[in-house]
py3Dmol code that shows the C-alpha trace and the ligand (Angstrom):
import py3Dmol

protein = """\
ATOM      1  CA  MET A   1       0.000   0.000   0.000  1.00  0.00           C
ATOM      2  CA  LYS A   2       1.276   3.474  -0.901  1.00  0.00           C
ATOM      3  CA  ARG A   3       2.334   5.752   1.967  1.00  0.00           C
ATOM      4  CA  THR A   4      -0.175   8.443   0.980  1.00  0.00           C
ATOM      5  CA  THR A   5      -3.049   5.912   0.888  1.00  0.00           C
ATOM      6  CA  LEU A   6      -2.083   4.595   4.305  1.00  0.00           C
ATOM      7  CA  LEU A   7      -1.871   8.125   5.685  1.00  0.00           C
ATOM      8  CA  SER A   8      -5.329   8.999   4.300  1.00  0.00           C
ATOM      9  CA  LEU A   9      -6.825   5.793   5.735  1.00  0.00           C
ATOM     10  CA  LYS A  10      -5.224   6.470   9.110  1.00  0.00           C
ATOM     11  CA  THR A  11      -6.618  10.009   9.125  1.00  0.00           C
ATOM     12  CA  LEU A  12     -10.073   8.615   8.314  1.00  0.00           C
ATOM     13  CA  ALA A  13      -9.740   5.986  11.053  1.00  0.00           C
ATOM     14  CA  TRP A  14      -8.788   8.689  13.604  1.00  0.00           C
ATOM     15  CA  LEU A  15     -11.761  10.834  12.566  1.00  0.00           C
ATOM     16  CA  ALA A  16     -14.138   7.853  12.744  1.00  0.00           C
ATOM     17  CA  CYS A  17     -12.833   6.810  16.171  1.00  0.00           C
ATOM     18  CA  LEU A  18     -13.109  10.373  17.492  1.00  0.00           C
ATOM     19  CA  TRP A  19     -16.619  10.862  16.066  1.00  0.00           C
ATOM     20  CA  PRO A  20     -18.576   9.670  19.175  1.00  0.00           C
ATOM     21  CA  LEU A  21     -16.438  11.967  21.350  1.00  0.00           C
ATOM     22  CA  GLU A  22     -17.034  14.894  18.998  1.00  0.00           C
ATOM     23  CA  LEU A  23     -20.796  14.270  19.197  1.00  0.00           C
ATOM     24  CA  LEU A  24     -20.648  14.207  22.994  1.00  0.00           C
ATOM     25  CA  VAL A  25     -18.592  17.424  23.169  1.00  0.00           C
ATOM     26  CA  TRP A  26     -20.953  19.097  20.687  1.00  0.00           C
ATOM     27  CA  GLY A  27     -23.964  17.893  22.710  1.00  0.00           C
ATOM     28  CA  ALA A  28     -22.421  19.241  25.925  1.00  0.00           C
ATOM     29  CA  VAL A  29     -21.570  22.634  24.372  1.00  0.00           C
ATOM     30  CA  THR A  30     -25.019  23.064  22.806  1.00  0.00           C
ATOM     31  CA  ASP A  31     -26.794  21.495  25.803  1.00  0.00           C
ATOM     32  CA  THR A  32     -28.448  18.837  23.646  1.00  0.00           C
ATOM     33  CA  LEU A  33     -27.367  15.680  25.454  1.00  0.00           C
ATOM     34  CA  GLY A  34     -30.973  14.982  26.406  1.00  0.00           C
ATOM     35  CA  PRO A  35     -32.740  14.768  29.776  1.00  0.00           C
ATOM     36  CA  ASP A  36     -29.945  12.690  31.401  1.00  0.00           C
ATOM     37  CA  PRO A  37     -26.544  13.869  30.080  1.00  0.00           C
ATOM     38  CA  THR A  38     -24.558  11.677  32.513  1.00  0.00           C
ATOM     39  CA  SER A  39     -26.304   8.560  31.277  1.00  0.00           C
ATOM     40  CA  LYS A  40     -25.869   9.671  27.650  1.00  0.00           C
ATOM     41  CA  ILE A  41     -22.105  10.050  28.183  1.00  0.00           C
ATOM     42  CA  ALA A  42     -21.837   6.700  30.020  1.00  0.00           C
ATOM     43  CA  LEU A  43     -23.871   4.803  27.429  1.00  0.00           C
ATOM     44  CA  THR A  44     -22.075   6.340  24.419  1.00  0.00           C
ATOM     45  CA  THR A  45     -18.570   5.792  25.786  1.00  0.00           C
ATOM     46  CA  GLY A  46     -19.363   2.252  27.064  1.00  0.00           C
ATOM     47  CA  TYR A  47     -20.939   1.192  23.783  1.00  0.00           C
ATOM     48  CA  ASN A  48     -18.104   2.570  21.668  1.00  0.00           C
ATOM     49  CA  ALA A  49     -15.443   1.017  23.904  1.00  0.00           C
ATOM     50  CA  LEU A  50     -16.987  -2.399  23.330  1.00  0.00           C
ATOM     51  CA  LEU A  51     -17.602  -1.792  19.630  1.00  0.00           C
ATOM     52  CA  LEU A  52     -13.977  -0.802  18.995  1.00  0.00           C
ATOM     53  CA  LEU A  53     -12.756  -3.776  21.010  1.00  0.00           C
ATOM     54  CA  VAL A  54     -14.857  -6.164  18.927  1.00  0.00           C
ATOM     55  CA  LEU A  55     -13.695  -4.460  15.702  1.00  0.00           C
ATOM     56  CA  SER A  56     -10.059  -4.836  16.756  1.00  0.00           C
ATOM     57  CA  LEU A  57     -10.701  -8.569  17.308  1.00  0.00           C
ATOM     58  CA  ALA A  58     -12.138  -8.895  13.798  1.00  0.00           C
ATOM     59  CA  ILE A  59      -8.885  -7.892  12.108  1.00  0.00           C
ATOM     60  CA  THR A  60      -6.994 -11.198  12.427  1.00  0.00           C
ATOM     61  CA  PRO A  61      -9.859 -13.427  11.185  1.00  0.00           C
ATOM     62  CA  LEU A  62     -10.459 -11.044   8.258  1.00  0.00           C
ATOM     63  CA  ARG A  63      -6.775 -11.181   7.266  1.00  0.00           C
ATOM     64  CA  ARG A  64      -6.843 -14.963   7.437  1.00  0.00           C
ATOM     65  CA  ILE A  65      -9.916 -15.239   5.234  1.00  0.00           C
ATOM     66  CA  TRP A  66      -8.594 -12.749   2.700  1.00  0.00           C
ATOM     67  CA  SER A  67      -4.859 -12.078   2.624  1.00  0.00           C
ATOM     68  CA  ARG A  68      -5.445  -8.930   0.551  1.00  0.00           C
ATOM     69  CA  LEU A  69      -6.733  -7.393   3.796  1.00  0.00           C
ATOM     70  CA  ASN A  70      -3.357  -7.827   5.471  1.00  0.00           C
ATOM     71  CA  TRP A  71      -2.924  -4.058   5.661  1.00  0.00           C
ATOM     72  CA  LEU A  72      -5.707  -3.962   8.279  1.00  0.00           C
ATOM     73  CA  ILE A  73      -3.097  -5.008  10.853  1.00  0.00           C
ATOM     74  CA  LYS A  74      -1.811  -1.427  10.777  1.00  0.00           C
ATOM     75  CA  PHE A  75      -5.139  -0.371  12.345  1.00  0.00           C
ATOM     76  CA  ARG A  76      -5.434  -2.937  15.125  1.00  0.00           C
ATOM     77  CA  ARG A  77      -3.425  -0.993  17.703  1.00  0.00           C
ATOM     78  CA  LEU A  78      -5.335   2.192  16.868  1.00  0.00           C
ATOM     79  CA  LEU A  79      -8.696   0.478  17.430  1.00  0.00           C
ATOM     80  CA  GLY A  80      -7.504  -1.186  20.631  1.00  0.00           C
ATOM     81  CA  LEU A  81      -6.177   2.053  22.074  1.00  0.00           C
ATOM     82  CA  PHE A  82      -9.336   3.959  21.199  1.00  0.00           C
ATOM     83  CA  ALA A  83     -11.348   1.153  22.862  1.00  0.00           C
ATOM     84  CA  PHE A  84      -9.278   1.713  26.003  1.00  0.00           C
ATOM     85  CA  PHE A  85      -9.649   5.484  25.684  1.00  0.00           C
ATOM     86  CA  TYR A  86     -13.477   5.242  25.583  1.00  0.00           C
ATOM     87  CA  ALA A  87     -13.468   2.633  28.381  1.00  0.00           C
ATOM     88  CA  THR A  88     -11.439   5.056  30.518  1.00  0.00           C
ATOM     89  CA  VAL A  89     -13.696   8.053  29.798  1.00  0.00           C
ATOM     90  CA  HIS A  90     -16.632   5.717  30.595  1.00  0.00           C
ATOM     91  CA  MET A  91     -15.058   4.642  33.901  1.00  0.00           C
ATOM     92  CA  LEU A  92     -14.216   8.268  34.811  1.00  0.00           C
ATOM     93  CA  THR A  93     -17.809   9.299  34.021  1.00  0.00           C
ATOM     94  CA  TYR A  94     -18.938   6.758  36.578  1.00  0.00           C
ATOM     95  CA  VAL A  95     -16.318   7.831  39.166  1.00  0.00           C
ATOM     96  CA  ALA A  96     -16.932  11.580  38.737  1.00  0.00           C
ATOM     97  CA  LEU A  97     -20.548  12.040  37.621  1.00  0.00           C
ATOM     98  CA  TYR A  98     -22.362   9.002  39.071  1.00  0.00           C
ATOM     99  CA  SER A  99     -20.387   8.605  42.292  1.00  0.00           C
ATOM    100  CA  GLY A 100     -19.060  12.131  42.869  1.00  0.00           C
ATOM    101  CA  PHE A 101     -15.621  10.662  43.725  1.00  0.00           C
ATOM    102  CA  ASP A 102     -17.157   9.005  46.816  1.00  0.00           C
ATOM    103  CA  VAL A 103     -14.683   6.146  47.396  1.00  0.00           C
ATOM    104  CA  ASN A 104     -17.005   4.334  49.848  1.00  0.00           C
ATOM    105  CA  ALA A 105     -19.942   4.445  47.433  1.00  0.00           C
ATOM    106  CA  ILE A 106     -17.692   3.166  44.627  1.00  0.00           C
ATOM    107  CA  ALA A 107     -16.357   0.303  46.790  1.00  0.00           C
ATOM    108  CA  THR A 108     -19.910  -0.661  47.823  1.00  0.00           C
ATOM    109  CA  ASP A 109     -21.021  -0.590  44.190  1.00  0.00           C
ATOM    110  CA  ILE A 110     -18.111  -2.801  43.095  1.00  0.00           C
ATOM    111  CA  ALA A 111     -18.886  -5.278  45.863  1.00  0.00           C
ATOM    112  CA  LYS A 112     -22.683  -5.289  45.566  1.00  0.00           C
ATOM    113  CA  ARG A 113     -23.616  -4.569  41.932  1.00  0.00           C
ATOM    114  CA  ARG A 114     -22.414  -7.413  39.738  1.00  0.00           C
ATOM    115  CA  PHE A 115     -22.564  -5.364  36.518  1.00  0.00           C
ATOM    116  CA  ILE A 116     -20.183  -2.821  38.033  1.00  0.00           C
ATOM    117  CA  THR A 117     -17.868  -5.615  39.284  1.00  0.00           C
ATOM    118  CA  VAL A 118     -17.583  -7.150  35.824  1.00  0.00           C
ATOM    119  CA  GLY A 119     -17.200  -3.699  34.199  1.00  0.00           C
ATOM    120  CA  VAL A 120     -14.271  -2.943  36.499  1.00  0.00           C
ATOM    121  CA  ALA A 121     -12.798  -6.357  35.632  1.00  0.00           C
ATOM    122  CA  ALA A 122     -13.064  -5.523  31.918  1.00  0.00           C
ATOM    123  CA  TRP A 123     -11.321  -2.186  32.417  1.00  0.00           C
ATOM    124  CA  LEU A 124      -8.566  -3.730  34.575  1.00  0.00           C
ATOM    125  CA  LEU A 125      -7.963  -6.368  31.907  1.00  0.00           C
ATOM    126  CA  LEU A 126      -7.583  -3.691  29.247  1.00  0.00           C
ATOM    127  CA  LEU A 127      -5.127  -1.670  31.344  1.00  0.00           C
ATOM    128  CA  PRO A 128      -2.002  -3.889  30.910  1.00  0.00           C
ATOM    129  CA  LEU A 129      -2.793  -4.246  27.210  1.00  0.00           C
ATOM    130  CA  ALA A 130      -2.840  -0.495  26.691  1.00  0.00           C
ATOM    131  CA  ALA A 131       0.280  -0.107  28.845  1.00  0.00           C
ATOM    132  CA  THR A 132       2.192  -2.611  26.696  1.00  0.00           C
ATOM    133  CA  SER A 133       1.012  -1.361  23.327  1.00  0.00           C
ATOM    134  CA  THR A 134       4.201   0.510  22.406  1.00  0.00           C
ATOM    135  CA  ASN A 135       6.930  -0.936  20.151  1.00  0.00           C
ATOM    136  CA  TRP A 136       9.313  -0.564  23.086  1.00  0.00           C
ATOM    137  CA  ALA A 137       7.088  -2.741  25.332  1.00  0.00           C
ATOM    138  CA  ILE A 138       6.736  -5.361  22.585  1.00  0.00           C
ATOM    139  CA  ARG A 139      10.541  -5.519  22.248  1.00  0.00           C
ATOM    140  CA  LYS A 140      11.038  -5.665  26.023  1.00  0.00           C
ATOM    141  CA  LEU A 141       8.473  -8.433  26.568  1.00  0.00           C
ATOM    142  CA  GLY A 142       9.404 -10.404  23.465  1.00  0.00           C
ATOM    143  CA  GLY A 143       6.844 -11.308  20.803  1.00  0.00           C
ATOM    144  CA  LYS A 144       5.764 -14.575  22.430  1.00  0.00           C
ATOM    145  CA  ARG A 145       5.128 -13.212  25.927  1.00  0.00           C
ATOM    146  CA  TRP A 146       3.496 -10.111  24.462  1.00  0.00           C
ATOM    147  CA  GLY A 147       1.165 -12.321  22.412  1.00  0.00           C
ATOM    148  CA  GLN A 148       0.264 -14.380  25.484  1.00  0.00           C
ATOM    149  CA  LEU A 149      -0.466 -11.273  27.547  1.00  0.00           C
ATOM    150  CA  HIS A 150      -2.586  -9.794  24.771  1.00  0.00           C
ATOM    151  CA  LYS A 151      -4.842 -12.868  24.790  1.00  0.00           C
ATOM    152  CA  LEU A 152      -6.448 -11.077  27.771  1.00  0.00           C
ATOM    153  CA  VAL A 153      -8.290  -8.998  25.207  1.00  0.00           C
ATOM    154  CA  TYR A 154     -10.730 -11.894  24.690  1.00  0.00           C
ATOM    155  CA  LEU A 155     -11.486 -12.045  28.395  1.00  0.00           C
ATOM    156  CA  ALA A 156     -11.919  -8.254  28.494  1.00  0.00           C
ATOM    157  CA  ALA A 157     -14.387  -8.395  25.594  1.00  0.00           C
ATOM    158  CA  ILE A 158     -16.323 -11.253  27.256  1.00  0.00           C
ATOM    159  CA  CYS A 159     -16.503  -9.248  30.524  1.00  0.00           C
ATOM    160  CA  GLY A 160     -17.604  -6.209  28.477  1.00  0.00           C
ATOM    161  CA  VAL A 161     -20.467  -8.172  26.889  1.00  0.00           C
ATOM    162  CA  ILE A 162     -21.575  -9.655  30.241  1.00  0.00           C
ATOM    163  CA  HIS A 163     -21.459  -6.120  31.714  1.00  0.00           C
ATOM    164  CA  TYR A 164     -23.643  -4.932  28.824  1.00  0.00           C
ATOM    165  CA  TRP A 165     -26.247  -7.693  29.411  1.00  0.00           C
ATOM    166  CA  TRP A 166     -26.314  -7.133  33.155  1.00  0.00           C
ATOM    167  CA  GLN A 167     -26.968  -3.417  32.852  1.00  0.00           C
ATOM    168  CA  VAL A 168     -29.932  -3.576  30.459  1.00  0.00           C
ATOM    169  CA  LYS A 169     -33.475  -4.139  31.744  1.00  0.00           C
ATOM    170  CA  PRO A 170     -34.784  -7.742  31.590  1.00  0.00           C
ATOM    171  CA  GLY A 171     -36.160  -8.480  28.117  1.00  0.00           C
ATOM    172  CA  VAL A 172     -34.068  -5.814  26.368  1.00  0.00           C
ATOM    173  CA  LEU A 173     -32.057  -7.457  23.606  1.00  0.00           C
ATOM    174  CA  SER A 174     -29.769  -4.589  22.542  1.00  0.00           C
ATOM    175  CA  PRO A 175     -26.556  -6.469  23.536  1.00  0.00           C
ATOM    176  CA  LEU A 176     -27.446  -9.390  21.238  1.00  0.00           C
ATOM    177  CA  ARG A 177     -25.709  -8.097  18.080  1.00  0.00           C
ATOM    178  CA  MET A 178     -22.451  -7.442  19.923  1.00  0.00           C
ATOM    179  CA  THR A 179     -22.695 -10.848  21.646  1.00  0.00           C
ATOM    180  CA  LEU A 180     -23.179 -12.686  18.338  1.00  0.00           C
ATOM    181  CA  ALA A 181     -20.307 -10.774  16.711  1.00  0.00           C
ATOM    182  CA  LEU A 182     -18.002 -11.648  19.609  1.00  0.00           C
ATOM    183  CA  ALA A 183     -19.136 -15.306  19.587  1.00  0.00           C
ATOM    184  CA  VAL A 184     -18.316 -15.586  15.857  1.00  0.00           C
ATOM    185  CA  LEU A 185     -14.917 -13.966  16.364  1.00  0.00           C
ATOM    186  CA  LEU A 186     -14.087 -16.219  19.322  1.00  0.00           C
ATOM    187  CA  ALA A 187     -15.138 -19.330  17.368  1.00  0.00           C
ATOM    188  CA  ALA A 188     -13.119 -18.210  14.314  1.00  0.00           C
ATOM    189  CA  ARG A 189      -9.802 -18.791  16.068  1.00  0.00           C
ATOM    190  CA  PRO A 190     -10.140 -22.500  17.028  1.00  0.00           C
ATOM    191  CA  ALA A 191     -11.925 -23.093  13.704  1.00  0.00           C
ATOM    192  CA  TRP A 192      -8.907 -21.677  11.872  1.00  0.00           C
ATOM    193  CA  SER A 193      -6.454 -23.858  13.866  1.00  0.00           C
ATOM    194  CA  LEU A 194      -8.531 -26.975  13.160  1.00  0.00           C
ATOM    195  CA  TRP A 195      -8.676 -26.099   9.459  1.00  0.00           C
ATOM    196  CA  GLN A 196      -4.894 -25.600   9.340  1.00  0.00           C
ATOM    197  CA  ARG A 197      -4.294 -28.922  11.128  1.00  0.00           C
ATOM    198  CA  TRP A 198      -6.674 -30.723   8.784  1.00  0.00           C
ATOM    199  CA  LYS A 199      -4.927 -29.204   5.746  1.00  0.00           C
ATOM    200  CA  GLN A 200      -1.538 -30.233   7.155  1.00  0.00           C
ATOM    201  CA  SER A 201      -2.656 -33.798   7.873  1.00  0.00           C
ATOM    202  CA  LYS A 202      -3.951 -34.104   4.289  1.00  0.00           C
ATOM    203  CA  LYS A 203      -0.590 -32.888   2.997  1.00  0.00           C
ATOM    204  CA  ASN A 204       1.308 -35.429   5.146  1.00  0.00           C
ATOM    205  CA  ALA A 205      -0.991 -38.385   4.334  1.00  0.00           C
ATOM    206  CA  PRO A 206       0.664 -41.030   2.094  1.00  0.00           C
ATOM    207  CA  PRO A 207      -0.699 -41.274  -1.461  1.00  0.00           C
ATOM    208  CA  LEU A 208      -3.603 -43.735  -1.939  1.00  0.00           C
ATOM    209  CA  ALA A 209      -1.458 -46.300  -3.799  1.00  0.00           C
ATOM    210  CA  ILE A 210       0.889 -46.684  -0.782  1.00  0.00           C
ATOM    211  CA  ARG A 211      -1.986 -46.887   1.682  1.00  0.00           C
TER     212      ARG A 211
END
"""
ligand_1 = """\
43
HEM
C -14.701 0.750 35.878
C -15.362 0.113 34.945
C -16.785 0.376 34.515
C -17.837 0.963 35.171
C -17.862 1.506 36.575
C -18.968 0.971 34.252
C -20.211 1.494 34.520
C -21.288 1.519 33.669
C -22.562 2.094 33.938
C -22.943 2.789 35.257
C -23.350 1.901 32.858
C -24.819 2.292 32.716
C -24.967 3.712 32.295
C -26.428 4.154 32.351
O -27.331 3.329 32.297
O -26.630 5.360 32.439
C -22.550 1.188 31.868
C -22.996 0.806 30.634
C -22.220 0.174 29.692
N -20.881 -0.129 29.793
Fe -19.730 0.129 31.430
N -18.572 0.387 33.076
C -17.245 0.017 33.196
C -16.448 -0.567 32.246
C -16.854 -0.859 30.975
C -16.000 -1.399 29.944
C -14.510 -1.694 30.111
C -16.776 -1.577 28.829
C -16.404 -2.083 27.483
C -15.435 -2.902 27.221
C -18.128 -1.143 29.172
C -19.199 -1.171 28.319
C -20.471 -0.736 28.633
C -21.592 -0.858 27.739
C -21.566 -1.497 26.348
C -22.682 -0.288 28.384
C -24.104 -0.165 27.853
C -24.191 0.815 26.716
C -25.566 0.860 26.106
O -26.544 0.395 26.733
O -25.656 1.388 24.982
N -18.124 -0.706 30.478
N -21.311 0.986 32.397
"""
view = py3Dmol.view(width=600, height=400)
view.addModel(protein, "pdb")
view.setStyle({"model": 0}, {"cartoon": {"style": "trace"}})
view.addModel(ligand_1, "xyz")
view.setStyle({"model": 1}, {"stick": {}})
view.zoomTo()
view.show()
């Protein structure tokens, strides 16, 4: 891919990732965030954190299905870091606007409300991934250990989806699309390994005449 094309795509990706934030800032400035601005901020940032996380997980399966999409790898870190960015704004919205920095109220919530507990778990799982996202950290950890650590992203996404289900009212199915997308992406990995092993075993099998 040409440098200028990559640069244009990266600029577009930045603009797209920043779009939900721009809408929130615009809504705050023009006072059009609706009757419950705190909830609007929490829901928008939470939803986009999970969406970007799921999108970042889609990159490897897409590259495997179609090698012409290999260039997508250049966008995985961007998506992952924006997912963490929105998750952090989301968490800070809760700490500042819902809880008013009341440490006791936050601790009680974490202990007593299971959707908060699993949300905190999701954020804590994303933290070491964001912290080790630099080239320097990858070199320091070594590719293998870095890869193992970054498998936590699946657990973070699963916690994010559970958190989503546990915070909607009973009967509301809005988390279903994200759940199905994540289920497909999680199944794609073992399916790919099995497919590779099957292809390899066919290659190694003796020709029919020898058998
Ligand atoms: C410290 C960690 C977290 C806390 C305290 C927290 C808290 C909350 C709260 C209070 C809501 C409900 C907002 C409302 O109804 O007004 C919510 C919704 C949500 N959160 Fe979190 N959350 C945390 C981490 C996360 C993370 C890491 C993700 C994503 C990976 C996430 C994704 C979501 C989603 C998808 C929703 C629902 C959005 C919707 O209904 O459109 N949360 N969270």
